[in-house]
N, C-alpha and C positions, 0 to 999 in steps of 0.2 A: 715542500710543499708546493711550490711553481714550478715541478719539472717535467710536466705536461700540459701546461696552456697553450700552447701554438695546435697543438694535435684534440682532433675530434673530440668532443666532451666525456664520454666516456669515459675516457683514457683517463685525463687526473680524476671524471668522480672514483671510479675501482680503485686506485691509485691512495687515493686520498681516504675511501673506507678500509682498503684492506690497512694502512697504518694504523688508523683509529683503533681497530679491530685486536690487531698485534700489538698497542700500550697496552689496550684492557685486558687481554689475555694474557699476558708477562704481568702486570699488576695481580690481578684475580689469584695467579699462581703464589705468588708473594705473600697475599697474605691468608691463600692456605697455610703454604711455608711457614709463615709466623706466626700462626693458632696454632701448629704445630708441635714449633719450638717451643712455644709459650706454656703447649700443656704436660711440655716435659718430654719431649721427643729427639733421640737424638736426629743429626743431618742425615747421617749416612742411613737411616732407616724412614726415609722419606716417601722413599722412589717404591716403596713397600707399600704403604701408607698411601698412596695414588692409589698403586693397585688394587687393592684390600676394602678398604674403610672408604673410599672416597667416589662421590656418586658423578661417574663420568656421562652418564646420558642426561643429566640435570647440569652437568655444567654447559656439553656441547649445547643444549638443547639454548641453556640462554645466551651462548656466543653466537646463537645463530641469528637468535636476534633480535642482539644487538649489531649484528649484521645488519642484519634488515631496517632498523633504526640509524644508522650508519648510512651505508646507500641512500633514504630518504634525506637523510638532514644533507648528508655533501650534495644530495643533486637540486637541491633549493637552493643549498648556497651558492652552486655555482649557478642556476641559472638567475639567481638575482645578480650577481656578478653582472651578467651578458645582459637583460637587459638593464639593468644601471641598478645604484644601489637605492635601496624603497621604492623599489617600482613594482614587485609582488606584492608590497604592503598596501602601492596605493591600486593596484586593481583589486585583492584579495578583497579589501577593507575601505575604498572608499567610491569608487566609480561603480554605476553603475554597469554591468554587464555590456546593453547596447550600448553608451556612449564608452563603454574602454573598446570594445570593436569595433567602433569608428572610425576612435582616436587612434589606434596601434594602425587601420590601414589605410589611415591618411598619412601617418608618419614613413610606417614602411615602401608606399609611392613614392614620398617625398624624396626618403634614401632612395632610394630606386633610381628616380631621375638625378637626384645628386653624383650617383655614383655614375649613370652614366654619360653626365655631362664633362664630369672630370678627367672620364678614360675618352672624349669624343677630341676634349680643347686642352692645348698645350698650357701651364701654368702661365703664359705672359698674355692670355686669351681672358684671363681675369681679373686684372689686373688695369687695363685697362676700357676704363667707365664707360666708351660709347660700345664697346662690346656685345652683339650678342647675346655672348657668353657671361660676362659681366649682368647681364642686365638679369638675364635666366638665375643667373646663383644669386643675385639677390631676391629676386623671391621665391625662389623656395626658403633663401634664407628668414626670410618675413613670415611666410609661413607656419615654417617648424617653432619661429618663437612664438608663436597663435596654434595654438592644434585647435584651438575648440571654434577657430575664426580661420582654420584649413578647408578650403575646396576641393572636394573629389573626384573632380571633372579632372584631374592631369591624372594620366596612367601610365 
């Protein structure tokens, strides 16, 4: 299920949803087959039973609905993985929306600064305690460690 981890998010969402959908499709057909055989039907007559007595429209409408539900579930799961385990729960049920927006903006700005800092400096510059890169790295880490006191003055 981790086949598309490096790909754009839509690919693992569609892949996982399709796998779940296919598994449910097979199980639902197997369930219908089991009921048919338990009712005294012959295995060879199952295809005729599907064509003549099985509500294909109902079956497919349920399958389409299940695909929509799988897409929603997998999308939420992938977003939760992307943001960090439990972050969506915190966004939906713990933080006030204005507080969440402010904190997210601050964290994104800090992470962007951190990314730029690591791209602009060699790794050795961070190990020297007197270097400007080290000083800025420590400041960013302090702000990330305490998001409620992080200032939004850095962009």
